[in-house]
C-alpha positions, 0 to 999 in steps of 0.5 A, a space after each residue: 081639654 084641649 091639643 096645644 098646636 098641631 097634632 103631631 100626626 096630622 100630616 100622616 094622618 090626612 095623607 092615609 085618608 087621601 091615599 086610602 081611597 076612601 074620598 070619592 068624587 062623582 059626575 052625578 051627585 050621590 045622596 050622603 044623607 036622607 035628602 042631601 046630595 053631594 058631588 063628593 063622599 067620604 067612606 070610612 066604612 071601607 076601612 072599617 071592614 078591613 082588620 088591618 086598617 082598623 087597627 092602623 086607625 084605631 092607633 090614631 084614634 088613641 094617639 089622637 085622644 092623647 093629644 087632645 088630653 081626654 081621660 075617658 073611661 068610655 069611648 062610645 060610637 055613634 051608631 052604626 058608622 062608628 061602632 067599630 071605631 069606637 070599640 077597638 079603641 075603647 079596648 085598646 084604650 083601656 088596655 093602655 090605663 094603669 088601672 085597667 082590671 075587671 069592672 073598670 072599662 065598659 065596651 059600649 054599643 048603641 043601637 041605631 033603633 032602640 028595642 020596643 021592649 025590655 029595660 031603658 039601658 037594653 032598649 038603647 044599647 048593647 052594653 051601656 056606656 058608664 063615667 065620663 064618655 068620649 063620643 066618636 063619629 066617622 064623618 060629620 056631614 051636618 052634625 045631626 047624628 052626632 048632635 042626637 047622641 050627645 043630647 040622649 046621652 046627657 039625658 040618661 045622665 052620661 057625662 060626655 066630656 068631649 066628641 071626636 070625628 075622623 073627618 069633618 065636611 066643614 059643613 054647617 050644622 042644622 043650626 047654621 053654624 059649624 058643628 064645632 060651634 053648635 056643640 060648643 053651644 050645648 057645652 061639649 067639645 069638639 075635635 075633628 081628626 081631618 077636615 074637607 079644608 085639608 083633605 079636598 084640594 089634595 084629593 082632588 088634585 090626585 083624582 084629575 076630577 073634571 072641572 064640572 066636579 070642582 065647580 059643583 063642590 065649589 058651589 056647594 061650599 058657597 052654600 053650605 060651607 063653614 068655611 072658606 075652602 079654596 079648591 083651586 081653579 074652577 
């Protein structure tokens, strides 16, 4: 399962990310995950809260699924950030399938914290995933949440056929490798619809970020980056 050549809508999707204002730059680092601070942030939840943008972005997700050649029975979002993207994408994907019908395509939702009682499927899910499952994350920082979800689903015999991130920050995972390489070592394909290497240079240019912010982000990638990123003059 892999796309051949560049995704046909890559340039317009990158433009949507940059022009929508979900990339923020800060003079003082903000906490982007527990114990990790950064001078830049990608907040996909802003667009997930708007019905028009939720519809627009999920159209891109469906197109991207076709590009990578995935054929999921289920699209599952990492709780809680990617849940909306996955649920709406699942509905669109299911309705586009020739075998769409009752009982064919579940609509799964995960709990960020398991219930302390009940049968296993209700403890971890509000509707459990069934069949070949594609996992969606909004932003991969070090990939910890995505990796944990993949491991959890596999532990309960859910066949994970691949993973998609709306944006990859291009930073090394908790295992010291890129998120893509880490998941590959687990036997799971990973695809990013956008990534820092492509987004940041143009986003920084349009934001007219200060030299201090530029230096701070460059230093962050020197320490944590999974790949080399040219941000221009620092």
